[in-house]
N, C-alpha and C positions, 0 to 999 in steps of 0.2 A: 630744349628736351624733352623728349617721353623716353623715360629707362627702360628698354627691350632685353634685358639682361642681368641677373647677379655680379656678372664680372662690370659690368658699367656702375652697379652701386657700389661697388666696393671701393671702385676708382674714387668715384665720387666724394666717399666718404675719404679717402684718404685723402684728398687735397684740401677737403670741408676740414678734418683736423691739421691740416698745416697752419691755414690762414686763421681760424681760430685760436692757435696756440703762440702764432706771431704776433696778431694785436696783445696776446695777455701777456708776454715774455717783453712785446714795447711798451705795455703801459706799466710794469711793475718795477722796468727800469728806468722810467722814464722820472725826473725831476728838476728840480729849477736849476737856471746855469746852464743847462745841454742846448744843446743847438740842435736844431730839427736834421740834420746832415747826422749828427751824431745817432740821432735817436733812429733815424732811415736806418743805418748800417748793420744795426743792430740787427733788424727784420730782415735784413738781405742776410745777414751771415746766418742765420736761422730758417731761412724759407731754402736759400742752397744747400745748406747743412741739408737738409730735407732730399735733396734731388729733385726740388723744386725750380721753377722759374717765377720770375715776377710777371703776372700779365699784363700793366700796364707797360711795360718796356718791351716785353714780345709784340703786343697789339698793335702799341700808337706811337711806341718810339717816347714815352714819358720819360723824363729828366730825372728818375728816382728807381729806387724797387717799393712803394709805400707811396700811398699819399696822407699827408700830415695839415692837414689845416688848425688856424689858430684864431678863435675871436672872430673878428671879423669876418675872417673866412669862411664858408659854407664848404666848399668843397674841392680837392682835387689842387691842396695847396702844394708846391714842389718843395721837398725838403734842401735846406740851403742853410745859410746862414744866420738866420732868424733865432733868440737864444727867447727860452723858454721857462719865462717868470713864473713865481710863486700868485696863483689865484687865475692863472691864464683859462680857459677853454680848450681843452686842443681834441680833435678828430684825428684817429688813425683808422684808416682805409685801405684795406690788405686784400688784394687777389690776387692769385697764382696759380699757375699751370703745370701740373703731372701727368705724364702718359697721356699727352692726347685730351684730358679734364681737367676744365676751370672748377673752382672756389671763389668765393665772392664774402667779403664779411667786414663791420668795420663800427666802432665803437667812440663814445665821446666821453672824455676827465678831463673834471678839473681838477686844475695841480694845484699840490697845499690848500689852504687854507682859504678858499673861494669861498664867495659870500653866501647867501642862505640864499639868494633867487637863482645864483647860477648852481649850487648844488641839488635845489627843487627839479632845474630843468630837468636836467642829466638825470636825478629819478625817474621824472615823470619821462622823458623820451625811450629810456628801455621800459616801461608800461606800455607809451603806446604801441613799442612796436610787438610786444603780446597782445595789446588789444588785434595788431591784425592778423598775429600768427594764427590767433583763435577760431577763426573765419576761415580756415583751411579745409578743407575735406573734398572726395573726390565730389567731384558734383554739381558744389554748390557756385556762386557765383562768384567771378574776381570780383567785381563792384563791391560786393559786400565787406572788403579789405579796407577803401577806400572808407567807406559809409561808418563802420565801425570805428578807424583811427579818427576822421574826421568829428563824430561826436564826441569822443574822448576828447580832442582838444578842443573843440566849443566849450563843454563842461568843465573845462579847468581855464580857461582863459586863456589859449594860446591860439596861435596861427600856426600854419603849414606851408611850406614852401611847393609850389605847385609846378614847378618845371624841371625838375626831377624826379622821374619816378622808378620804380622796381621794375626787373626786367627778367628774362630767359636767361638760361646761364647752364653750360654742361661741357657741350663740344667745342665752342667758343666763348668769351666774355659779355658778349652782348650777343641774343637769338631770340625766337620764340616763345616761349610770348611777349612780345617788344611794348613798352610805353605800360606796364601796369600802376595805376595812380592808385596813391598810398592818401588822395582827399576823396572827397564824393564825386562821381564822373557820372551824370548823365547816360551819358553816351557810351558807357562801356555793359555790353551783352555777354560779354566772352564766358565760356564754363570753365571750371576745374577738370583738367585731365587726370587719371590717375595713372602715377608715376611723372608726372611733369615736373620738373626742374625749374625755379625760379627765386627769386630774392623776393625779401618783402625789406623796407630800409621808409622810414620813414621821415622827413625832415621836421623837428618840431621847432618852433620859436618863440621869442617873446615880443613878436612883430611882426617881423617878414613874411613875404609871402613869395617873392619869384629868386631865384639866384640870377647874377647880372656878372656879366665879363667886367673885370675894373680895371682892365688895363696895364696890370701890373707886369702882365705876361700873358703866354697862348695858353694858361691852362687853371687858373686860380680864379674860382668865382667866389663871391659877395652878395649877402644879403644884400635886399632892397624892400619897405625901407631898413637902413642900418640898424640889426638887432642879433643880440647870441639864440644861436641856431644850434642844434645839437642834432646827429645823425645818427642810429644804431641801427644794423643789418644783419638779418642770416639769408644763407640759402637752403633752400627746403626742397624736401621731395612730398608732392600731394599725394595723400594715401587715404583710402577709406576711413581710416581710423585717426585721422588729421596729420598734423605735417611732421615730417621725420626731418630732425635741423641736421644739415648736416657739417655747420661751422661752430659748434660749440668745441670749448677749448679743452674739456676732459671726454 
């Protein structure tokens, strides 16, 4: 969407803060020995306590309030009986809706004493997101986001998942502009517009290039080739001064 009023912006800020806070609350509560279902319940309690609803449930009948993906799982992991262990790499992806407006954010976390390689991947996944965010400005090329993230990944010897893209968000969970690449895309010719709302969510990996259906269920996606992968995501508004990030926790 493209914001057309101060009221729209305030409602987007509101749902963005709810999503950002939900991720932080879940991450702070996460510990070895708990199940992903228990972690999801913490997120649900906060989201619904704020008067919002889970967007995956509302839009797609997803079997959980949030998506929780562990280790070999890249995205859309279903909360359930899986027990979180020390050393696991866990992604928490929260999208929610309130008053007809949507927010979407996610972060990956190393649980307990993860090895140095995993900790470095988490650190650099955050950096990759901010590299992409730094390209956002009214009149800039959308392609510059993927080009900058791609340069960062190559320089630091990572790969990028190239079939999970960023997307427009606002009045619905997925809308125009659709399929915003977070990898270099020579076919991308669109220009960022003032007030445009979309996500940036690179999937930085230790060797995977694609996310594939592992036939575990109808939702969970796995890395291909198999490799640890992190995702960091914010929802933003394009302005002449750069990105206005909506999904910060504070």
